[in-house]
N, C-alpha and C positions, 0 to 999 in steps of 0.2 A: 450703899449697895442699891440702886434701883430695884431689885427684884431677888429674892432665893426660894428655889423650889425645893424639896424634898425629891431625891434622885428617888426613880422608881424601883420596885423589888427586883428588876433585872434589869441591867442597859441594852443601849444604850437609852439616855433621858432624849436627846437627838438623833430622833434616827432617821429625819431627812432634814441634816444643819441648814442645806442651799436653801430650802423654803423660808427659812430663816433668815438667812444675810442678805436674798436677793432683795427683799426687802428694803431692806439697811441699804444695798449698795446699788441705786437706781442710777448710777451713772454709765451701766455698760460695760463696767471690765471684765465680766466674768461671760464670753460667748454661749448662746444657748448651746451650742453642741458639747462644751465641755461642764453642764452644769449639772450632768447626769454622774461624770465620771469622778468631778469632785466631791457632790455627795455622797458617793457610794465612796471615798476613801477616806471623808473626812468622820464621817458616820461609824466607818471600826474605827477609827482612831481612837473617837473620844470612848467605844463601848470597851476597847483597852485600856484606856486609860481610866475609866470608871471600875474596871476591875479588878484595878488593883490597891484603887485610895477606898475603894465603898468598905473593905471591913473595920477599920479600923484609923485612929491619923497615924500610928509610927508602923501599922503592920507591916509592910515592904518598904524596902529600899527601891526608890524614884529610881529609874533612868530613861532614857533618851531612845525613844526607838522609832521604825520609820515603816510606811508600808508603801506600796506600789502597785501599780493597777498593768499590767502588762498588755501589747497589742490583741490578746484575744479577752480583755478585759476581767482576767482572774486578777484576785487582790492576794498578796504577797508579806508576809513581813521580817524586817530586816531590822537588825542590831549589830551594836558591838559587845559579844559578848566576853570577850576576853579583859576587857577595860576593869580595872580595879575601882568602883566607883563607891566604895567604900571608905579608903582612904587615900586616893589620887586625886587632890581638888580639881584639878585640871581634864579627869574623864570625861566626863559631863562636855567642855568642850569641846572636845577633842574628840568623840563620837558625832557628836553634830556633824564638824567639818567630814570626819569619815563618811558616815552618810551619805553627805552630798555629792564628795567626790564619787563615792560608787555609783549613786545615781547618774552620776554627770556622764558618767563613762559608757553607760549602757542606756543612754538617753533614745536612741535609736531603736532600743528592743521595747519602750515605754511609754503609755500615753497620760498617764499620771502618778506624782508623788506626792505624797506628806511626810514629815517628818516631826514628831512631839516631844515636848520637852516641857519641862516647868518652871516657872517663871515668878517671881514677887513684883506688883505693882502698886499703885496708885489706887486706894476704892475710887470706882465708877461712882458718879453723881446720880440722880435719876436723870434721864435722857441721853447719856452719855453715849457713844460708842463706838470710843475709838479707844483704846490703854492708853495712860500718860505712866508715865516712869519705872519702865520693863526692867526686873532685873533677870540674868539667870537664876534658876535653884539651883545651887548645885547636889549632892545626893550624899556628899559630905556637912553639909549645912543642915539638912532633910532630919538627919542623923543626929543633929548637934541639939537641932532646935526643932524639935516635933511638933511640939503645941502650935498655940493658935499664933496666927501673924502681928507685928506691932500697932499700931491703933492706927489709922487711916492706910493701910495695906491690905492686900490680898493675896491671895496664893492662887496660879491659872494653871490652867494646861493650857498650852502655848501650842499651835501646829501651823508650821509653813506649807503650805497646799498648792501645787505649781501642774500645770496642765502644756502638754504639747502645743499649745494652739497660744501660748504664749501671755497668759496669763497668770499672777500669783497671787495669792492671799495668804496673808497672817490672819488668823482664829483664834480667839482667846475664849474658854469658858472655865469664869470664876469658881472656887471651888470653897468649903470649910465645912467645919463640922461642929454642930451647936447645940445647947441645950446640955444639961445633966445627961442624958442618953445619947450626946456625940452621937447625933444623927447628921449621915451626910446629906449633904445640901449644897448644889448646882447656881452657880446668877445665868444671868442674861448671856446668851455668845454676841460675840462683838467683833471686825474685821474691819482692816486696816489694806488695801495697796501694800505689797512687797516688791522686794529686790527680785529679777528671779534669775536664778544658781543653777536650775540643773539643764533648763532652753535658753540660757541669755540671747541667744541672735533669733528667737522665735517670733 
């Protein structure tokens, strides 16, 4: 991994993720008017994910959730809470589809949306800015195998962030528990352009 850092006593580790990502995305893929909205949504999503991950490796069931910013700039959390994440191996993929469909139906009322879930991917090398070999991490996988991922791989929080202006990013924050005290650590943010699902014609 290019670098690990101990997560702070209180989340989020990345209070302004777009400041980090703008340096990485110098291609103009995120318009200036979208950066503030995406920054607020991503920071809130990261804070929520860290809050669930921080206590210990197997403290809680990890399930996908979403955040939207409405026309007035208010953030609201969403999720599919009636899904059986503990025993249904397809629940996570189904929830991602459900969240995206729900946001698309309300697209005219929203400015920005983020869908957050967990993945396992190839461990980045120093200087890597794009994730490789990303695979959905199901909640059932997490319960069966809560310990360290196989050599050469790393677990990560994945966020699909989309703005009504037409830009979409896939953002990744690697995480792990290291050392005898199982300290919670996070890696450098990574991002790549993503497919638009909520405002496909923007």
